[in-house]
C-alpha positions as CSV (number, residue, x, y, z in Angstrom):
1,M,3.4,-8.6,4.8
2,T,3.1,-10.7,1.6
3,T,0.3,-12.5,0.0
4,P,0.3,-16.3,0.3
5,A,2.8,-18.0,-2.0
6,Q,1.3,-19.3,-5.3
7,P,2.4,-22.2,-7.6
8,S,5.6,-21.5,-9.5
9,A,4.6,-23.3,-12.7
10,T,5.5,-21.5,-15.9
11,P,2.8,-18.8,-16.4
12,S,0.7,-18.6,-19.5
13,R,0.2,-14.9,-19.0
14,P,3.0,-12.3,-19.1
15,I,4.1,-10.8,-15.8
16,A,4.0,-7.1,-15.0
17,L,5.8,-5.6,-12.0
18,I,4.1,-2.5,-10.7
19,T,5.6,-0.4,-7.9
20,G,3.6,1.9,-5.5
21,V,0.4,-0.2,-5.2
22,G,-0.3,0.4,-1.5
23,R,-3.8,2.1,-1.6
24,S,-6.9,0.9,-3.4
25,I,-7.7,4.4,-4.8
26,G,-4.2,5.0,-6.0
27,I,-2.9,5.2,-9.6
28,G,-0.8,2.1,-9.1
29,A,-3.8,0.1,-8.1
30,G,-5.7,1.4,-11.1
31,I,-3.0,0.3,-13.4
32,A,-2.8,-3.1,-11.8
33,R,-6.6,-3.6,-12.3
34,R,-6.4,-2.6,-15.9
35,L,-3.4,-4.9,-16.7
36,A,-5.0,-7.8,-14.9
37,A,-8.1,-7.4,-17.0
38,S,-5.9,-7.4,-20.1
39,G,-4.3,-10.7,-19.3
40,W,-1.3,-9.9,-17.2
41,D,-0.2,-11.6,-14.0
42,I,0.7,-8.9,-11.5
43,A,3.6,-8.5,-9.0
44,F,3.3,-5.2,-7.1
45,T,5.2,-3.4,-4.3
46,Y,4.0,-1.3,-1.5
47,W,5.5,0.4,1.6
48,T,3.1,1.0,4.4
49,P,5.4,3.2,6.5
50,Y,5.2,5.9,3.8
51,D,1.4,6.0,3.8
52,R,1.4,6.1,7.6
53,R,3.5,9.3,7.7
54,M,1.4,11.0,5.0
55,E,-1.8,12.9,5.8
56,W,-4.0,10.3,4.2
57,G,-2.7,7.5,6.4
58,A,-2.3,3.8,5.7
59,E,-5.2,1.8,4.4
60,P,-5.4,-1.3,6.6
61,G,-5.4,-4.5,4.6
62,A,-5.2,-2.8,1.2
63,P,-2.4,-4.9,-0.4
64,A,-4.2,-8.1,0.5
65,S,-7.6,-6.8,-0.8
66,I,-6.0,-5.5,-4.0
67,A,-4.3,-8.9,-4.6
68,Q,-7.7,-10.6,-4.0
69,E,-9.3,-8.3,-6.5
70,L,-6.7,-9.0,-9.1
71,A,-7.0,-12.7,-8.5
72,E,-10.7,-12.5,-9.1
73,A,-9.9,-10.9,-12.5
74,G,-7.9,-14.0,-13.4
75,A,-4.4,-12.8,-12.4
76,R,-1.8,-14.6,-10.4
77,T,-0.5,-12.1,-7.9
78,A,2.5,-11.3,-5.6
79,A,2.3,-8.4,-3.2
80,I,5.8,-7.4,-2.0
81,E,6.5,-5.0,0.8
82,A,9.7,-3.1,-0.1
83,D,11.5,0.0,1.2
84,L,12.8,1.6,-2.0
85,T,15.3,3.7,0.0
86,D,17.3,0.5,0.3
87,P,19.5,0.0,-2.8
88,D,19.3,-3.7,-2.4
89,A,15.5,-3.8,-2.6
90,P,15.2,-3.9,-6.4
91,A,17.1,-7.2,-6.8
92,R,15.1,-8.7,-4.0
93,I,11.8,-7.5,-5.6
94,F,12.6,-9.1,-8.9
95,D,13.8,-12.3,-7.1
96,E,10.5,-12.6,-5.3
97,A,8.3,-11.7,-8.2
98,E,10.1,-14.4,-10.4
99,Q,10.0,-17.0,-7.7
100,R,6.4,-16.5,-6.7
101,L,4.9,-16.1,-10.2
102,G,7.2,-18.6,-12.0
103,G,8.6,-16.5,-14.8
104,P,10.4,-13.3,-15.8
105,V,9.0,-9.8,-15.7
106,T,7.9,-8.6,-19.1
107,A,6.6,-5.1,-18.1
108,L,8.0,-2.8,-15.4
109,V,5.7,0.1,-14.4
110,L,7.1,2.6,-11.9
111,S,4.3,4.3,-10.1
112,H,5.8,4.7,-6.6
113,A,6.7,8.1,-5.2
114,E,8.1,9.9,-2.3
115,S,6.2,13.2,-2.3
116,V,6.3,15.7,0.6
117,D,5.5,19.3,-0.2
118,S,8.4,21.8,0.4
119,G,10.1,24.5,-1.6
120,L,13.5,25.9,-2.3
121,L,13.9,27.5,1.1
122,D,12.4,24.9,3.4
123,T,13.4,21.6,1.9
124,T,15.8,19.8,4.2
125,V,18.8,17.8,3.0
126,E,17.3,14.7,4.5
127,A,14.0,15.2,2.6
128,F,15.9,16.0,-0.6
129,D,18.1,12.9,-0.4
130,R,15.1,10.7,0.4
131,H,13.1,11.9,-2.6
132,F,16.1,11.2,-4.9
133,A,16.7,7.8,-3.3
134,V,13.1,6.7,-3.9
135,N,12.1,8.5,-7.0
136,S,15.4,8.6,-9.0
137,R,17.8,6.0,-7.6
138,A,15.3,3.3,-7.0
139,G,13.9,3.9,-10.5
140,W,17.3,3.5,-12.0
141,L,18.1,0.4,-10.0
142,L,14.7,-1.2,-10.9
143,I,15.2,-0.4,-14.6
144,R,18.8,-1.7,-14.4
145,E,17.7,-4.9,-12.8
146,Y,15.0,-5.3,-15.4
147,G,17.5,-4.8,-18.2
148,L,20.0,-7.3,-16.7
149,R,17.3,-10.0,-16.5
150,F,15.1,-9.4,-19.5
151,R,15.3,-12.0,-22.3
152,G,12.9,-11.5,-25.2
153,A,12.7,-13.5,-28.3
154,P,15.3,-12.2,-30.9
155,G,13.7,-9.8,-33.4
156,T,10.7,-9.0,-31.2
157,V,9.7,-6.0,-29.2
158,T,8.0,-7.4,-26.1
159,G,9.6,-5.7,-23.1
160,R,8.0,-2.6,-21.7
161,I,9.0,0.1,-19.2
162,V,6.6,2.8,-18.2
163,A,7.5,5.4,-15.5
164,L,5.0,7.9,-14.0
165,T,6.2,11.4,-13.6
166,S,5.1,14.9,-12.7
167,D,6.0,18.4,-13.9
168,H,5.2,19.9,-10.5
169,T,8.1,21.9,-9.0
170,V,6.9,25.1,-7.4
171,G,6.4,24.4,-3.7
172,N,7.2,20.7,-4.3
173,L,10.9,21.0,-5.2
174,P,12.4,17.6,-4.2
175,Y,9.5,15.7,-5.7
176,G,9.5,17.5,-9.1
177,A,13.3,17.5,-9.3
178,S,13.6,13.8,-8.5
179,K,10.8,12.9,-11.0
180,G,12.6,15.0,-13.6
181,A,15.7,12.8,-13.1
182,L,13.6,9.7,-13.4
183,D,12.3,11.0,-16.8
184,R,15.9,11.1,-18.1
185,I,16.8,7.7,-16.8
186,T,13.7,6.2,-18.4
187,L,14.3,7.9,-21.7
188,A,17.9,6.6,-21.7
189,A,16.5,3.1,-21.3
190,A,14.5,3.6,-24.5
191,H,17.9,3.7,-26.4
192,E,20.2,1.6,-24.2
193,L,17.7,-1.3,-23.9
194,A,16.3,-1.2,-27.4
195,H,18.6,-4.1,-28.5
196,L,16.8,-6.3,-26.0
197,G,13.4,-5.6,-27.6
198,V,12.3,-3.2,-24.9
199,T,10.5,0.1,-25.1
200,A,10.6,2.8,-22.4
201,N,8.2,5.7,-22.0
202,V,7.2,8.3,-19.4
203,V,3.6,9.1,-18.6
204,N,2.6,12.4,-16.8
205,P,-1.0,11.7,-15.5
206,G,-1.5,15.3,-14.5
207,P,-3.7,16.1,-11.4
208,V,-5.3,12.9,-10.1
209,D,-7.2,13.1,-6.8
210,T,-6.3,10.1,-4.8
211,G,-7.1,11.7,-1.5
212,W,-4.5,14.4,-1.2
213,M,-6.4,17.4,-2.6
214,S,-8.2,20.1,-0.6
215,D,-11.6,21.2,-1.9
216,D,-10.2,24.6,-3.0
217,L,-7.3,22.9,-5.0
218,R,-9.7,20.4,-6.5
219,E,-12.0,23.2,-7.8
220,A,-9.1,25.2,-9.1
221,L,-7.7,22.3,-11.0
222,V,-11.1,21.4,-12.5
223,R,-11.4,25.0,-13.7
224,G,-8.0,24.7,-15.4
225,T,-8.9,21.5,-17.3
226,P,-10.7,21.9,-20.6
227,L,-12.6,18.7,-20.2
228,G,-14.1,19.9,-16.9
229,R,-13.0,17.2,-14.5
230,L,-9.9,15.8,-12.8
231,G,-8.1,12.7,-14.1
232,T,-8.7,9.3,-12.5
233,P,-6.5,6.3,-12.0
234,R,-8.4,4.6,-14.8
235,D,-7.5,7.3,-17.2
236,T,-3.8,6.8,-16.5
237,A,-4.3,3.0,-16.6
238,H,-5.8,3.0,-20.0
239,L,-2.7,4.7,-21.5
240,V,-0.3,2.4,-19.6
241,D,-2.3,-0.6,-20.8
242,F,-1.9,0.5,-24.4
243,L,1.8,1.1,-24.1
244,C,2.2,-2.4,-22.7
245,S,0.2,-4.0,-25.4
246,P,1.5,-5.3,-28.8
247,E,-0.2,-2.3,-30.5
248,G,1.9,0.1,-28.4
249,Q,5.3,-1.2,-29.4
250,W,6.1,1.6,-31.8
251,I,5.8,4.3,-29.1
252,N,9.3,4.6,-27.5
253,G,11.3,7.2,-25.8
254,Q,8.3,9.5,-25.3
255,L,7.0,11.7,-22.4
256,L,3.2,11.5,-22.8
257,K,0.7,13.6,-21.0
258,S,-2.6,12.1,-20.0
259,N,-4.2,15.1,-18.3
260,G,-7.3,16.2,-20.2
261,G,-5.4,19.3,-21.4
262,A,-4.9,20.7,-17.9
263,A,-3.1,24.0,-17.8
264,A,0.5,23.9,-16.5
């Protein structure tokens, strides 16, 4: 499913491409809302089959309703369904975003994830490979595609890459390991793409309840957070918004925690 095509005139607003925006209560959707309010046009990806096989299930009509919400905030939008296990998907995503929004992508925000709980002894090879294909390989290919296409004005720092990560590993081995690999890929981009005028940072949002927590886990995490609550998608979005702003251009090559001081 895709949203209706929009005019391809040269945009007056910069374009952000955000992955993993398939649920209205998710972190990706929160980031999209914040950037739209800050003057960005938004291309976003989603993959409904992933949500269908997770315990929370797919949210019917979510991509279209998110796109409508962003449009009401003044953003031109392009919702793109994409299977990130496919190594050809990143190029197609950029092609569609550029065609439908009429310009190049200025900010790339990686908020997609494959996340299925399993540990050292019960992770299957299939699950391990799928986590690395989605969380690590697709992250690299998206960043590579961005770097090959980005053309900023000489002497300016206008390009932005922000990747969302996690430090969870115990009982969640393939997710944590593949996110750790994404960290290194993103931090390499901070150096290798600097000559293009691009910054690259990693954000760890800590525990954010987007429908996957049990009551017991939620209560335990609140007890372990000095500020006495869980993080929200808006908390993460505010930091990503700052990193993508002109004021955030001096922050580069960092892994930033936005977690209220939650205990590890």
